[in-house]
C-alpha positions, 0 to 999 in steps of 0.5 A: 686343764687349769689355765687359771694357774698363773705363776709369772706376772710382769708389772710396772710399779711406781711408788708415790712422789713426796709432797712439796714443802710449803713456803708460807709466812705467818699472817695474823692481824696483829703480827706485821711480819710473821715468821716462816711457818710452812709445813713439810710435804707428806711422803709418797705411798709405798708399793708393798707385797703381802703374803696371803695363804689363801692364794695359790696363783698370781691370776688376780694380777695377770691383767694389772700391768701398772700399779701406782701408789698415790703421791704425798700431799704438799705441806701447808701453813701453820707448820701443817704436814701434808697427808701421806700418799696411800700405799698400794698393797698387792696380796700374793701367794706364799712362795712369791719371789719379786725381782727387777725385770731388767737385771733379775736382781731379787728384791725379796721373797714372801715366805709366810702369811701376812708377811709384808715386803717393801718393793719401792718406798714412797718419795720423802716429802720436802721440807717447808720453809720453817726449817730454813730460818737462821739468825741471819735469814729470818724469812727464808723464801725456800722450801724443798720439792718432794722426792720422786717415787721409784718406778720400774718393771717388776717380775713376780714369780711363784714357786710352789710349796709342796712336801714332795715333787714328782720328777719325770719325763713326760708321760711317766704317769705323774698325773695319773699317780697324783689323781690316784692318791689325792683329790687333785684332778689333773688332765691325763692323756698318754702323750708328752706335755699333758701337764702344762701347769703344776698340780698340787694334791693333798695325799692322805696318809695313815690316820688323819695325817697328810702331805702335799704332792706337786706334779711338776710338768715333765722335764726333757733332756735339755730343760736346764738350757730352756728347751721345752717348758723346762726352766719355768717348771724346774723352779717349782722343784726348788721348793719341794722338800723331797723329790720323787723320781717317776720312771715308767716301766715301759722304758728301755733302761730305768737306770739311764733315765734316772741319770738323765733326770738327775743331770737335768736338775744338777745343770739347773741348780746343783743344790737340788741334789741335796734333797731326799730322793725316792725312785718309783717305777710306775706302770708296772701292770704293763710288764711281767715280774721278770722284766720288773726285777730287771728294771729294779736291778738297774736302779742305784741301791743307795736310793729307796725305790719301789715298783707301783701301778696307779691302775691296780694300786700295787705298791702305793702304800709302800710308796707313801711309807717311803715318802713319809719316812723321807719327810720325817 
C-alpha cells in the first residue's frame, strides 16, 4: 500500500518581520550639520504556496513542521533601503487547500499549475528618519521599527482531481475494478478498508482518449459523522466531476445499499448530489442471471446503470461508454 500518499499536513508558518528604519544624519567633511538621511527597512519575506502539476501528494512537506521566511534588513544612511527578506515558497499539488488550523478558515486553494497563493505577507519595513523632518524639526531623532511578520499553524489539505470517483462500501470491488481498467496497482484483498489511500488510475478509452478514475476508500454508514475513515476521504469526492456508485452483486438489496451511500454523501455535502451518477453492479460473475435481473430491478430507473465483472470483463466497455457520456 502506498503510504507515501500524504493528503494532510499541519505546519507552523511565519512570515519575515520588516527591517527597522534607520536614524542617520548626513556626515560629510564640509557639512557641519547634515540633515537626516536614514533609509527605510526592507519588507520581510512572504510565505507563498505555488501550484506544481508534477506533484501528486504532500509527502515532501510531511516532516517540515516549521517554515520561516527571512526578515527584512534595516535601512541605512544615505537613504538606502534595507534588502527584502527572502520569500519562502512551498510547491504543492493542484487541489491543495490552505486553512488556518485553529479556526478552519480557508485562506485559499491552488487550482492550476504555477498559481501562487500568498499565505502570510512579510511585515512592512519601518520608515527612516528622513521621512520625519518638518520645517520646525529639521533633525528628527525618530525612525520606525519594522512591522512583525505573521505566525500561525496552517493546515494544507489535498483534494484529488479526477474525472470520476468510485463510491461504495468497503470490498465492493473498487480496487479490483481500477486495477482491471487502468495501470494503477492498488492493494487488493477481500476485507473492509483495504484501500487506506485514494488510488488514481488513467483509464484508456476508445482511440487514444482517456479519463482519470479515483478509487476513494470505502465509506460506511456514519462516515459523515466521522466514523471509520470517512471524513478524510469524503473530501476527495468533492473534486470528482461524476460519481460511480459500485455495489457488489453479493448484497442483499442493491437499492437499499445505493440509498445508504447517497445518504452519506448528502450528510457530508448536499452539493455532491448535483454530480452526474452511474450505478455499477460489480462481481456479477458470482451470481446467476436471475439474481442479477432481480438486483438491477431494485435500482432507480432514472440513473444509468450496468452490470459488470472485473474478473471476466463483462460489461466493462459498456461501463466506460456510460462514464464517457457522463463526462462529455
